[in-house]
N, C-alpha and C positions, 0 to 999 in steps of 0.2 A: 638397335634399330631394325625395323622389319626389312627383310630381304625381298627382292623381287619387285618392289613398287618402283615406278618410273620416276624415282626421286631426282629432280634436277639439281639437288645438292651435289650430285656427281660432278656437276659443272664447277662447282666451287672447289672441290678436291682436285679436280683436273687443273684448275687454273693456278694452284699454288705448287704443283710438282715442279721440281727443279729441271731446268732445260739446259742441254748441251754442256754437261759438267763432265770433267775427268774424274775418275774415282778417287784421286788424291785431293781433289779440291776441298777446301775447308767449309764451305757454306754454299748453299744454294740460293740462286736468284729467282724470285717468282716469275713464272711464265705469265704472258698477257692472258687475258680472259678470251677463251675461244668457245663460242656457243655453237653447237652442232645444228645443222639444219634440221628443223622439226617437221617431220613428215605429216602431211595433211592431205590425204588422197580423196577427199569428198568435200563438196560444198554445196549448199542449197539456198536459193534466194525465195522469191515469191512464187514464180512458176518457172524458174530456171534452175538447171541441175548440171553439176559437174562431177566427174569421177576420173581418176587415174587408173588406167589398166595396168596389169603385171608387166607389161613391156614398156611402161613408162609414158604411154601415150595419154594425153589429157583429152578427154571427150566431153561434149555437152549435148543436152537435149531439153526439151521444154521451149519456153518463150521468153526471152529478155524484155523486161518492161520498157527499157529505152534502147534504141539501136538494136544491135544483135543481127540475127539473120532475117528479121521481119517476118517470121512464120513460126508456127508451133511445130517443133521437130519431135517426132516420136522417139522413144528409146531405141527402137530397133533400127533407126535411121540416124543415130546420134553421129554429130559431126566431130571431127578431130581437129583440135585447136594447135597442138604442139607436142613434141616428143621430148624425152628426157625430163619428164616433169616429176617433182618431189612434193609439192604443195600447191593447193589452190584455194582461193578465197572469193567470196562474193559480197557485194554491199547489200544484197536484197533488193536493189533497184537497178539490176543490170550490169553494174561495173564489176570487173573481175580483175584479180591479181593472180599470178602464179610464180612459183619459185622453181628453178630447175636444179638438178642434182650437183651443179657446180655452184650454186648460191646466186645465180642471176635472177633478179626481179623483173617480171614481165607484166605489163598491163594490156587489158583487152576492153574494148567498148567504153572507154572513159577518156575524156580531155583533161582530167583532173590535174595531171602532171605538166600541162602546158604552162610555160613561163615560170616553172619551178626547177626544172631539170635541164640543164644546158643541152641543147641539140635535140630536145624532144618536141616534135611538132605533130600532134596527134589530133586527127579529125575523125571521130567515130562515125559521123555521118557519111564519110567516104568509104571507109573499109573498117567497120566496127570491130570485126573479130580478128583482125591482124595483130598478132603480138608485137608490143613495142617495148625494147629493153630500156629499163629505168635505172637499174643500180646493180652493182656487184657486191659479193660477199654478204648476202642477207640469209638470216636464220629463220625468221618467221614473220608474219605480218597479221594484221587484222583491219576490217574496214566496215564502215557503214556508208550512208548515202552521200555524206559531205566531207568525210575525212577518212584517213587511214594511218595506222601506226606501223612503223618498220623497225624490226630489231635486227641489227647487223650482227655478224659473227664476232666482232670485237666488243660486243656488249653495249654498244651506244643505241639509243632509242631515238628514232626520228618520227616527227609527225608531218604529214601532209594534209593541209586543211584549206578550207575557204572561209575567210572572215573570222568569226568568233568560233568557228568549229575546229576543234583539235587543240589549239593553244590560245584560249581567249586572253590569257594574261599578257600576251604580246601585243594585243590591240592592232592587228594587222588587217588589211583589207585585200580582197583578191586571194588568189592561190599562193601558198607558200610551203616550203619544205625546210624544216628546222630540226636540228638536234634538241632534245629536251632533257635526256638523262644519259648516264653512262653505268657501267657495272650492273647491267640488267641481264637476266637470263630467261625471261618470260613476259609476255605481254598480252593484253586483250582490250582494244579500244581505249579506255581511260584508266586502266590499272597496268602495274607493272610489279614484278617479283625481281629483286636484286640478288647478286651472288651471295649476300649475307642472309638471304631468305626473309627479307622484310617486305612487307606489303605496302605499296605506294599507289597513289591516286592523284587524279586531277580532273577538272570539269565534272564535279560530282553533282552539280545542279545547274540549271539553265543560266543562272547569274554567277556562277563561281568563275572567278578570274584569277585564283590563286595558282602558281606554278606547282608541279609535282611535289608531293609531300608524303612523309611517311604517315601511315593512317592508323595503325593499332599494332599492339603486341599480342600474339596468340601464344598458347601454352608451348607450342614447338613451331618451328619455322614453316613459311610457305614455299611451295615448290611450283604450283600452278595457280592460276587465277582466272575467273570467268566474268565476262560482262554481266552475268545474271546475279552478281553479288554473292559468288560462291568461291571458295579458296580450298585447294587440297594441301594439306600439311605433311611435314616429313614423316609422320607415323601412319600415314594412309587414311587419315580422317578428312571429312569435308565440314566446313564451316559456312554458315550463311549469315548475312547481317542485312539490316535496312539502312537506307541513307536518308538523313533529315533533309526534307526538301527545302528548308530555309538555310541551314548552316552547312550542309554537306557532310555533316559528322556522321560517323558509323554508330548505329544503335542496334540494340537487340541482337547482339552477336551470340550465335548458338552453333553447337555442334551437331550437325544433322545426321551424320554417320560416324559412329565411334567404334566400328569393328575393326579398323586398321587394315583393310584389305582393298582399299580403292586404289586403282593403278593409273588412272586417267581422268581428266575433267575438262569438258568443253560446253559452252553455253549452259543449258539446263540438263546436261547429260553427263553420266559418270559410268565407267566401266570397272567392273569388279575383277579381282585377280583370276577368278575362273572364267571371265569372259561374259559375265551377265551385265547387260545394258540396262541402266536405270534412268528414270526421267523425273526431274524435280517438279512435283505439283504444287504450285503455291496455294491453291485453294482446294480443299479437299471436296470431292463430289459424293453426296450421300450414297451410301452402299460400300464405299472404299473404307478400309481400316483407318480409324482415327478421325473421321469426319465429325463424330459427336463432340470433339473438343476444339472449338474454333480457335481458343487461345494458343493451341499448339499447331496451328495450320502451317502447311508447308513441310512436305517431306518427299523422299525418293520412293518411286513405285517401279517394279521391274517391268520391262517391256520386251526384251528379246535375249536369247542366250547364244553363247559361243560367238561373241562379237570381238573383233579386233579394233575396229574404228567406226565412228559415227559422226554425223554432221547434222545440225538443226537449221531448218529454214523457217519461213514465216508461218508455214502450214505443215509441211512434211519433214520427216527425218529420214536421212539415208544412212545405211549401215552396210558393213562389210563383215561377213561372218568367217570363221577360221577356214572354211572349205573354199573361199574365194568367191563365194556368191554375193551378189549385190541386192539389197532389199530396200523397199520404200515402206515407211511406217506413216499412216495418215489417220487423222481423226475421223470418226463416223459422224454422220450428220447431226445427231443428237447430242454430241458431246465434243470436247476439245482434247480428250486424251487419245494419244496415238495408238489406237488398239488395232486397226485394220493393217494387215501385213500383206505386202506384194513382192514375190521374188521377181527381180528384173533380169538378171542374167548372170554369167560366170566369168571368170578370168581376171579377177581384180586382185589388188594387193592383199596377200594373206597377213601381211604385218605392216603396220603403219608407223613405226617408230615410236609408238606409245608405250610399248612393253619394254622399257629399259630396266635391265636387271639380270640376275642369274637365272630367272625362270625362262630366258630366252634359249638356254642351252638344253636341247632335246635331241634324241637320237636321230640321225639321218640315214644310217645303215645298221645292219645287224652283225654282231661279232660272235662267231661260233668257236667253241673250244677247237684247237688245232688250226685256227686261221693262220697262225704263224708257227712254222716248225720249231722255232727256238724260243717260244713262249710256252712253258709247261704248266699244267695244273699244280697248284702249290707254290709256284715262284711268287716271291713277295710282290713283284711289279705286275702280276697277271691282271688283276682287277683294274689297275691304272692303265695299262695298255688297251684293255677292253673299253674303258670309258673314253680315252682319248681318240681311239679309232672310231667308236660309234658315234661321237659328237663331231667328227670331221675334222678334228684338230691336228691329228697326226696320221701319216700313212706308213706302210712298211717300207724298209729299205729296198726290198724287191717284192716281187708278187707274193712269195711264200715265206719270207723272213723279215722280222722286225729289227734284227741286230740290236738287242737290248743293251749290250755293253759297248756298242760303237758310240762314237761322239757325234754331236750335232754341230753344224757349222753356224757361224754368225748369221748367215742368210736364213738358214733354217729357224734359228732362235727368233729372229724378227718376224719371219712368217707366222710362226705359231702364235705369237704375241698379238700380231696385228689381227689374226682370226678371232682371237678371244675378244679384243676390243670391238671389232666389227660386229660380232654377235651380241655382246653386252649391250652396246647402244642401238642395235637393231638398225644398222646403217645400210646393209645390203649392197656394199661395193662389189663391183666386178674387178677382180685382180688378174685378169688375162693379160699376159705380156703381149706387146706390139711386136711386129715382126722386126727383127735385129736386136730386140732387148734380151737381157739375161732374164731367166724364168722368175726371178726373185725381184726384179726392179719395181713393179707396181707396189709390192709390199714395202720396200725400202722407201719409195717416194711417199707412201701414205705415213709411215713412221717419221720421216722427216717433217711432213707437214704437221704432225701432232706433237713434234718435239719430243720424240722418244728416244733419240739417238744422241751419243756423245763419243768423243775420242774414237777408239778403234771400232766402235759399231757404225761409223760413217764411212768406212773404206774397206777393210780387210774381210770381205764377206765370205771367203771361202775357208778362213782359218777356223779351228775349233772354238766354239763359244765357251766362255767360262761360266762357272756357277753364279758368280755375282752379276755377270751381264744378263743372264736369263732372268734372274731375280729382279733387276732393274726394269726390264722390258715388261715383265708381268704386272709390276706395280704401276706402270704407265698405262696398262691396258684396263686395269680395274680400279675404280675409285675407292677411297677409304672406306666408305659405307659397305663395300662388299667384302671387306677384309676385316671383320670383327674379331677383336683379340680374344683368344681362348687360352693362351698360354703366356700370360703377361710377364712371367718371371724368366722365361728362357734367355740365355746369353751364350755368346761364343767368345773364346779368348782372343780369337784373331779378327774380330769384327768390333769396331769401336765407332759409334755414331758421332762422337764428339771430335774425332780426328779425321774421318774419311768422308764426311758429308752425305750427300744425298744418296749415293749408291748403297752405302751401308745402312742408311735409314730404310731403304726399300728392302734390303735383306732382313732387317729386324721386323719390319711391318709383316712380310710374309711369314716369318718364323713364329711371330706372336699369334698370327691367324691359323697356324697349324697347316700352313701350305708347304713350308720346306723345313727340312731338318739338317742336322749337322753330320759330320763323319765321326771319326773316332777322337777320344781324348778332349772332348769339348770344343773341337775345332769345326768351323764351317768350311774351310778351305775355299775362299772366295776366288782365287786365281786357278783353281782346279778345273779341268776339263768336265764339263757337264755330260753325263752319259744319256743315251736315249731312254733308257728305263727311268732315270732320274727325271728327265724332261717330261715323261708320261706322267709320273707321279705328281710333279708340281703342278702341271696342267690339270689333271683330274681333280686335285684337291682344290685348286683355285676356283673352278667353276661348280664343283659339287660339295657343298659344305658338309654333307654326311660322311665324306671320305677324309676330311681334315683330321690331323693329329690332335688329340686332347691332352 
């Protein structure tokens, strides 16, 4: 499977990791599904625009069609709506939703949730742009004028609608908020992707009153889906289909991009692995490649480079580049293709949670030979120390020494594993300890929340970590797809998957992936103390496949 794609099959692998097990447990109980917050730092409506700055502040400019500030706000005078924002959505008709970094769902400029959520009394005419708390533990959402879908972190999918909008098979009148599915990892208006990577849909036509149903089988599983009848598959391809206006059935299913290097899909937009932003053109315009073949109409066209995130409105597209600059792409008067580019400003998210994968690991500092006095040229671990240091995963034990043959503590093992997971999933957590806390407490709290800890990993933080403990933590930090087996026949006489359960499963998964190796005489020595040079080797191989053992 291709590495570096933001494949949400990671969620499926994560969901089945065993939780809170002692190394001697015979089997692993599956953990509940936990969908991470899907960062969405841009949204565009009809004439209203939203962006989340690098400091987490959600700002807006333009003019909301209903309610809002009652005036056209220029970008230079953008208004701040809330802080600590992770995602923003707009209906295209003024209503706005936002998710904070704690998973809280907030509504602006809409009374849509009145009478559906206990305690919500929202009057947008009175104070339209005041945030109102709707729900906790939310991962992502999508909305149009009369309904929205809400995916919670436990994988349950909810619809807030009005009358036949949202869940017509319920034959409800007025506003309602109901759960319609579970086991979901992605959604967009009337589509959902399950943890099994199946494509489901509902409300396919104006008269469709069937509940959610599985729509079609693709050659490989679906990881993201767009309201524009586009789906991103596990292999990095994009498929498109038409919907029969009478039956709601999927027709003319076609692979539109088969290069296997698409990392993100929203609306009619796709981002390539190198940062190229492409736009799906349903009808070719004369002069563009392919327009001579009307039967083959519909394909992607490049519109911008070095992009980390983008959002499509009714007319304009917003995009954030790798340098943190914010851009608006608009069609020229004589066409509908977004070819006119305007740079709006600086200081926006460099990364939007779209780049899930090993490609997120890039140097944040430079290692020079002699950086540590006890790491000499030619030492077997020199390259591993260099990689772990440059990627910001490990520090020296002092300013001038790495202490390669010293041990790492349980707290340090948890810390480096949490850093790996945070970077892989592009979550951007702040692990600064509060006054009075131990330096490692934020890392421990995160690891507990992600069910990475068991037994001694939950308490004796200052004792030396074992080789098996670090292997377990790294297996929790990275999904199965990041650990492709390259040494399938490797074995250790002191590690048995059948008798020691999930921890030894983790050891063997990393060994087969070329991340860890044994000691002498065919032994892994799972209870042995893990040395700092060994930890650097495990880390560097885990996040840099070119360094893995073959």
